[in-house]
C-alpha positions in Angstrom: 88.2 105.6 34.1 90.6 105.1 37.1 93.0 107.6 37.5 96.3 106.7 39.2 96.6 109.4 42.4 100.1 110.6 43.2 100.8 111.0 46.8 101.8 114.5 45.6 100.1 116.2 42.6 102.8 117.5 40.2 100.4 120.6 39.0 99.7 123.8 41.2 96.4 124.9 40.7 94.2 127.6 42.3 92.4 124.8 44.5 93.7 122.6 46.4 91.9 119.6 45.8 91.2 117.2 48.9 93.5 114.2 47.8 92.4 111.8 50.4 88.6 112.5 49.0 89.6 111.9 45.5 91.4 108.9 46.4 88.4 107.1 48.5 85.6 108.2 45.2 88.6 106.5 43.2 88.9 104.0 45.5 84.9 103.0 45.3 84.5 103.3 41.3 87.5 100.6 41.3 85.3 98.4 44.0 82.0 99.3 42.1 83.7 98.0 38.7 85.5 94.9 40.3 83.7 93.5 43.1 84.6 91.4 44.8 88.1 92.6 44.9 91.2 92.3 46.7 93.4 94.5 48.2 96.9 93.6 46.3 94.5 94.2 43.0 93.4 97.3 44.1 97.0 98.4 45.1 98.2 98.0 41.5 95.0 99.4 39.3 94.9 102.4 41.7 98.7 103.1 42.4 98.2 102.9 45.9 100.1 101.9 48.7 99.5 99.4 51.2 99.5 101.6 54.2 97.6 104.7 52.5 95.0 101.3 50.6 94.2 100.2 54.2 93.4 103.4 55.8 90.9 104.3 52.8 89.5 100.5 53.3 89.3 100.6 57.2 87.5 104.4 57.0 85.0 103.0 54.3 84.3 99.9 56.0 83.9 101.5 59.5 81.6 104.1 57.8 79.7 101.6 55.9 79.9 102.2 52.5 82.1 98.9 51.6 82.0 95.1 53.0 84.5 92.8 53.1 84.2 89.1 52.5 86.7 86.0 52.1 86.0 87.0 48.2 87.7 90.4 48.5 85.7 93.8 49.4 82.1 94.8 47.8 79.9 97.8 47.8 77.8 97.6 50.7 74.2 98.7 50.3 74.6 102.0 51.7 75.6 103.5 48.7 72.5 102.1 46.9 70.4 103.1 49.5 72.0 106.8 49.0 72.0 106.6 45.4 68.4 105.5 45.3 66.8 108.2 47.6 68.5 112.0 48.1 69.4 112.7 44.1 65.6 112.1 43.4 63.3 113.9 45.8 62.4 116.5 44.5 61.9 115.0 41.4 60.0 112.4 42.8 57.8 115.0 45.0 57.2 117.0 41.5 56.4 113.9 39.1 54.3 112.4 41.9 52.1 115.2 43.8 49.3 115.5 41.3 48.7 111.9 40.6 48.6 111.1 44.7 45.7 113.5 44.7 44.3 111.8 41.9 44.6 108.8 43.7 43.2 110.6 46.9 40.0 111.3 45.1 39.7 107.6 43.6 40.6 105.7 47.2 39.6 108.5 49.9 42.1 107.3 51.7 45.6 108.7 53.0 48.3 109.0 50.0 52.1 108.1 50.3 55.2 108.6 48.5 57.6 106.2 50.4 61.4 106.0 49.8 64.6 103.4 51.3 66.5 104.6 54.4 68.6 102.0 56.0 66.0 99.5 57.6 63.6 101.8 57.5 60.5 103.4 54.6 60.2 106.8 55.1 57.3 108.5 53.5 58.4 112.1 52.0 55.4 113.5 50.5 51.7 112.5 51.7 48.2 113.3 50.9 46.0 113.4 54.2 42.3 111.8 52.9 38.8 114.1 53.6 37.8 111.5 56.0 36.8 112.6 59.5 38.0 109.0 60.6 41.6 108.9 59.9 44.5 107.4 61.0 46.0 108.3 64.6 47.3 111.8 63.8 50.5 110.9 65.9 51.5 107.8 63.4 55.1 107.9 62.6 56.3 108.6 59.4 59.0 106.3 59.7 58.3 102.1 59.0 60.3 99.7 59.8 60.9 97.7 56.7 59.5 94.4 57.6 56.2 95.8 58.6 54.8 97.8 55.8 53.7 97.0 52.1 56.1 99.7 50.7 59.5 97.6 52.3 58.4 94.9 49.9 58.7 96.4 47.1 61.7 98.9 47.7 64.3 95.6 48.3 62.8 93.8 44.8 65.1 95.3 42.6 67.8 93.6 44.8 69.8 90.5 43.9 69.4 87.1 45.5 72.8 87.9 47.1 72.4 91.5 47.9 69.0 90.7 49.5 70.6 88.2 51.3 72.6 90.6 52.5 71.0 93.1 53.5 68.6 90.8 55.4 71.8 89.8 57.4 72.5 93.1 58.7 68.8 94.1 59.4 66.9 93.4 62.4 63.3 93.2 62.2 61.2 95.0 64.4 57.5 93.3 65.2 54.7 96.8 65.4 51.4 93.4 65.8 51.3 89.8 65.9 50.9 90.0 62.1 54.1 91.5 61.5 56.4 89.7 58.9 59.4 88.5 61.4 60.8 85.5 59.5 63.0 86.6 56.6 62.5 84.0 54.2 59.0 84.3 54.3 59.9 88.0 54.0 61.9 87.2 50.9 59.4 85.4 49.8 56.8 88.1 50.1 59.8 90.5 48.2 59.7 88.5 45.3 56.5 87.8 45.1 55.3 91.5 45.3 57.4 92.5 42.4 56.0 89.6 40.1 52.2 91.1 40.7 53.7 94.5 40.7 51.9 95.4 44.4 52.3 94.9 47.8 49.6 94.8 50.2 50.2 94.7 54.2 47.2 93.1 56.4 47.2 94.0 60.7 51.4 94.5 60.0 52.1 98.0 60.9 49.4 98.5 63.1 46.4 96.9 65.0 43.6 98.4 62.7 45.6 99.7 59.5 46.0 98.2 56.1 48.1 99.5 52.8 48.6 98.7 49.6 51.4 100.1 47.5 53.2 100.2 44.0 56.5 100.5 42.9 58.2 103.7 41.1 60.9 103.0 38.6 63.7 105.3 37.7 65.4 105.2 34.3 67.2 102.1 34.7 64.5 100.5 36.0 65.3 99.9 39.9 62.4 100.4 42.5 63.6 103.9 43.6 60.2 104.5 45.7 56.5 103.7 46.1 53.3 104.7 46.6 51.3 104.0 48.8 47.4 103.8 49.7 46.5 103.4 53.7 43.6 103.7 55.9 41.9 101.9 58.8 40.8 98.5 58.5 37.1 98.7 58.5 37.8 101.0 55.4 40.6 99.9 53.4 39.3 96.2 53.4 41.1 93.1 51.4 38.4 93.6 49.1 38.8 97.0 49.1 42.1 96.8 48.1 41.3 94.3 45.1 39.5 97.1 43.8 42.2 99.7 44.5 44.8 97.6 42.5 44.1 98.9 38.9 44.2 102.3 39.8 47.2 102.7 42.0 49.2 100.5 39.5 48.4 103.0 36.8 49.0 106.4 38.8 52.7 104.2 39.4 53.3 103.8 35.9 52.2 107.0 35.2 54.6 108.8 37.9 57.4 106.1 36.5 57.1 107.3 32.8 57.7 111.2 33.8 60.4 110.3 35.5 62.3 108.4 32.3 61.4 105.0 33.3 61.8 102.5 30.3 58.5 101.7 29.0 60.0 98.9 26.9 60.8 96.8 30.0 57.9 94.0 30.9 55.9 94.9 33.2 56.3 93.2 36.7 
């Protein structure tokens, strides 16, 4: 699987491959398969000199793609985030748009399709409510991960170690007095939301804003996005959110299935 890349290629081709880039990707694949892994093991497995290996490790660590611990090197969550967002955005939009309109007709509130990027939740698609009284038109389309329903779900596929590592490197941002700022409490909410298959947000991002979200899964049964209903708390009350749980989960399941989600996996 991992090819040893010599300092000089014996084969001349019409295109000059960027051997440093090839080495970097080869190194990432090797770390992925063996993490945590020590430098001597990487030198032996990849046929790299110590000097070349340490240059690559320094670069990838500086860029945030790998991390070093006492046990060795391992991939960072930056790669998880890249793999979970960029390649699927268009497919997500295409799969979700029709059902987002269907959900808006049921909920009569704003509907958002969100993904995770670093420590922020980003809305990549929106269907606006027909209400005359809607959210503040200046509302941001990025949300601190600890302040919204979607954030609790977008982290739910991480293992305990991965979640701990992620939270160790995230600065929680307080948007309202109700924003969850305690990381242990946030971890509990992440696991609780994963178990019940949806997450709620009660005045955590905005003083008069509530939201409820459900996860979208890829073919590996990992949470890659969420679909969320958001609205003013005077309309989207906790009681109203309870009424919308099943329609929301149904739409999320349909979107996931359209993206080759494995339906045999037990529901969360």
